[in-house]
N, C-alpha and C positions, 0 to 999 in steps of 0.2 A: 614183371610179370614174364615168363616165358615159356613158352610152348612150343614143345618138339613132336612132331607130325612125321612118320617114316612110312614110305608108298600111301603115299596119300594123295586127295584127289583136288580141285578145287573148290569144287562145295564143302567138303571139309574144314579148308583152312576158310571160308567167308561164314561159316558157324563156328568156326573156332572164334576167329575176330569178333563175332556179336555175340559173344557169351562173353568173352573177356572183357568187352568195353562194357557191360552191362553188370558185372561180377567188379569192376572199378568204380561203378558209381556215374558212368558217361555213357548214359543211352542214346545220343544224339552225336551227331558225326561233325566235327567242329574244323575238319582239314579242309584247306583250299587250292589243292592239287593232290597229283600224284606221280611221283616221282620214280621212274625206272633206273636203274643201276647197272650195265652190261659188266660184268667185271669177271675176272677169275680169284680162288681158291686164297691164292697168295695176298691179293690185292684188297681182296672185301673190304677188312679191318679196317683201316684208314678212310677207305672210300661210305664207308657207311659212318664213320666217326665223324666223318665233314657234313653229311647228311643230315645224321644227328644235329650239329650244333645249328645247321642251316635251318631247322626244321623248328626251331627258339622261335625266329622270326617270321616262317614260313610253315605253320601247320599242314601236317601234310603225311600220304602215305608211303612210304615206301617199299618199293618192291626192288628189290636185289637178285638177279639172275644172276646165277652160277652154272657155267657146263662142266658135268663131270664125267670122265670116262666116256666119251661123244663117240668110239670106237664099239662100244661094247652092243650086243646084240637085244640084251633086256634093258628098257623103258623103267622109269622110276621115277618120282617125285619127291622129295624129302623137303618138310618143309619147317622155318624156324620162326616164332613169331614170338615180337617183343614191344613188348608195350606197356608204357609209361613209368621206364626207369629213366631214362635219361632226357626225354623232350617230350610233348605235347600231342606226337603224333604216333603213328603206327609203324611197325618196321615187320617185314618178311623178306626170311635169305631164302628162295626157292634154289634147290641145287637140283638142274634136271642130269639125269644118265640117260645114255644111250641116243639113239634116234630122238629122242624127245627133244633134245637140246635142240634139234634142227626146227623146231615151230613153236619153240617161247612163245612167241606171242599168243598162239591161240592156249596159252597157260595163262597170260599176262591179263587177256580181255576182260574174261569175268571178275578181276581182282580189283578190277578200275574203278576207279571213285567217282558215281557217278555227275553230268554236268560238271565238271570241272578241269580246268587243262591239267593235259600231262605232257611233262617234261624228261624225256631219253636224257643217259649221261654215260660215255664210252669215256672211264676217267683213265683206263690205258691205252698202249701202244697199237691197238688193235680195234680199228676201227673200218667201219664199211666202207666205199668207195664213195658210193654214194647213199652218206644217211637218211633222208629224204626218200630211199627207195629201199630201203632193207623193212623185214616182216615188223620188226620191234620199229623203227624209227616211223612207220606209216602210222603209229597211232600217237604221237607226238605233236603236239605244236609248235615244240619247241626241245631243237636238238644239239647237245653241248659235245663239242670234245676236245683232246687236248694234244695238239700238233708236238708237242714240247715231248711226251711221254714217247713217241715213235723213235724207234730206230734211223730212221729216215726223215729228221724234221723240218728240212723244207720242201724236201719232195710230197709231204704228207700233207703241208698246208699247200702246196701248189695241185696237189690231187682235190682237198676238201674243195678251193676256192674253183677250180672246175666244174665240181658239181654241186655248187651252191643252190641251197631253194630259200626262199622264203621262210625263218624260222631256226637254219643253222648260224654256230657259234662256237668258237673256240676258245677255251683259256687263254691262249697266248694271246689275245687280243683283248680279254678281261683283263689281264696283268696290267695293262697300259692306261687302266682309267685314270688315274693317280698321275703319271705323267702328263697324260693330255689335257687332266686340270689345270696343273700348274704352268705348260705350256698354255694354254687360251687368258690362264691369266695374266701370263707376264707380257705375252701380245696386246690385251688390252690396254696396254698405258701407252702412251703416244714411243714412237719409234721411228727408227731413220728406214730406208728401204730394205729389207730383205734381198740377198741377191746368193745365197745357197747357204748348204745348212750341214750338221755332217752327226752322225747315230755313234757311239761309241758304245761298243758292249763286248761279249763275250762270244766265240765263232759257233756258228751253228743257233744261233737264234734267232725262232720264228717271231719273238715278239718282236726284237729291233729292226727284222724287216717290216714287220707292218707299219710302227712307227717312221719310219723313210721314206715309205709309202704315202703314209696318211700327210706327213708332214709336206713331201711332193705334193700329191694332189693340191689341198688346202692353202698352199704357199706358192706353187708355180714356179719353185725353183729348181735345183738340181739336189738331193740331199748323197752326200755321200755316207758310206756303213764302214766303220773304222773299227779292224779287232783290237779289243782292251784283255786283260787279265780279270775282268767282272770281280764281284759277280753280278752275271744278269745285266743288266744296263748299268753304265757308269756313267755317261754323260751327253747330255746334246748341246751342241754348238750353232746358233745362229748368225750369221756373219752381215752384218748391216754397214751401211756406208758410214756408219758414224763409229762404230765399234762391236764387239763381239754379244750376242746374249748368249751368254753359258749356265748350263743347267750341270754340277759338278756331282756324282754320287759314287766315292769311291769302296764304301763301305755296306749297298745294300739297306743303309737306315736313314742317315741325311743328308740333304744334298744341299749345297749352298748355291744359290743365283745371282749370278753376278750379271750386272747392266753398266752400259757405258755414263758413267758420270753420276751413280749411283753406289752408294758404301755394300758392300757384301750383304748377304742376308743367308740365314738357314733355316732350314723350312726340312720337316717331316717326312721323310720319304718311301715309307718301309714296304720290304716287297712281304704281300701281303699269304695270308697260309688257305688250304684248299677252302677251307669253312666259308671263310671271307667272299671268295671267287665265284662259288656255288651259292651262296645269300646273294649277291649280286643278281645274277643270273638269273633270278627266281623270281626278281623286282620285275623284271621288261619281260611280255611273253610276245613283244609285235616285234616283224623282223625289223634288224638291223642294216640298213642298208651302206651304212659309213663303213660299219667291215668289208660290207661285199664289195665295196671299190676300193679300199685297201687293197683287200685278197687279192683279188682281180689283178690290179695294178702287179703284186708282188710276182704273180704268176707267169703274169708277159715277160716282164722284167729277167724271172728266171730262166722261161724257155728263150730269152734273145731276142724278143719281140717290139716291137714300138707303138705307142700307144698316145692318145691328145689327151688321155686322162690326167694330166699332169696338170692341168689348167683347172685354175681352182674358180668351181664354181657356188661355192658355200667359204669364202676364205671364215679365217679365224677371227675370231675378235680382234677388231681392231688393226688387221692385216690388210689397207685400204691399198696401201700402196706395193702390196706385196701378190697383192691378185693381179695373173696377167692374163693375157690373151694368146687366141692360137697361134696369133701370126708372132707374136714374141717367144712362144713354146718354141717354134720351127724355126724361129732365127738361132735359138741358143744352141740346137742340137746340131746347126753350122758350126758354131763355134766350139762343139766338142763338149758339149756341158753335158749331156745325158752321158749314162750310165754305163758298161760294159754288165755284160751279164751276168747273174749271180750266182751262173753255175762257173763260170770259169776262175770264181775266186773261194772254189769251196776250200780249198787249202792253202790259206793264206800263208805267204814266202814272206812278206815285206812289213804288213801292220796295216797298210790299206787296202780296203777294197771297194768298188763302185758300190754306187745306191743300190739300195733296199739289202740288209744285211742280216744278221745273222746272230746266236744266243745260246742262252740257257734256260733254267727255272722260273724263272724267268726275266720277267723285270722287276 
């Protein structure tokens, strides 16, 4: 069922939602959250499609905020209501004209599901400098961005890290779930002491930078970023005293896991679509402290700073020998192990670059 409302009000939108629900024989509201999407007209189709697919796992009311003609003098609100076509939830496209677009939060508040969490998602590259302090961001318990969609991917990620608030997350981190799970499983087996690491990925990959930062923090060793042709992250190498543990994924679909003294093993490691990333983020609404630590480490490295956060307070499962102390980390600095500032390798010339790297669409 589709309902178009032109020059409408939030009261009329709410009445139309209630009437549509009754006409479809579902008077009870069975949605678990409200998802707010802030986007533009060109990107709304893909964003709404991803949200609709995610709503099959998490029934929700999707409010899509689209700014139209923000420089106009006349304010107007148009709404398009979609219900029962492709998912169990409700989708409302809110097109705001003129000065009204500057007060989107006042339009959205009356349409929020009562007594349920609110999640906001900026699928494009235009995100607030501080998502938690923006008008719409203040309404949400979970705020999702995607630094990969920005023009300055690494700069945007560093900015988001500097303005982090509990509840913030980014799809560049979500894309790493499969990589982190495979690495943790690999290190859960007996292995020799890890002395260094390397992450190989396309240039300007925020996901690769976060993966390198995460490994450095958890293992307490220097992790180098190497530029490859992609797609996304193409491999991770952990150098141990007994040989290298390598995960190689040249095609973005299947990875080869190599361990010293063991036969190579093929592992499915697909690059996931946006709908799966969104569904994963909707499963957890608590603060992601691991993301905060990795993003903060990357931001400091990008700025050329130093940090003791490289010491693993909670090492990966099975990395008893890899967890180091602050004293060991400082000794490593004297030997030249820490990476050069990430900004110095924004334009790779020879192939390798210092730890905490870059990439694409991404992991």
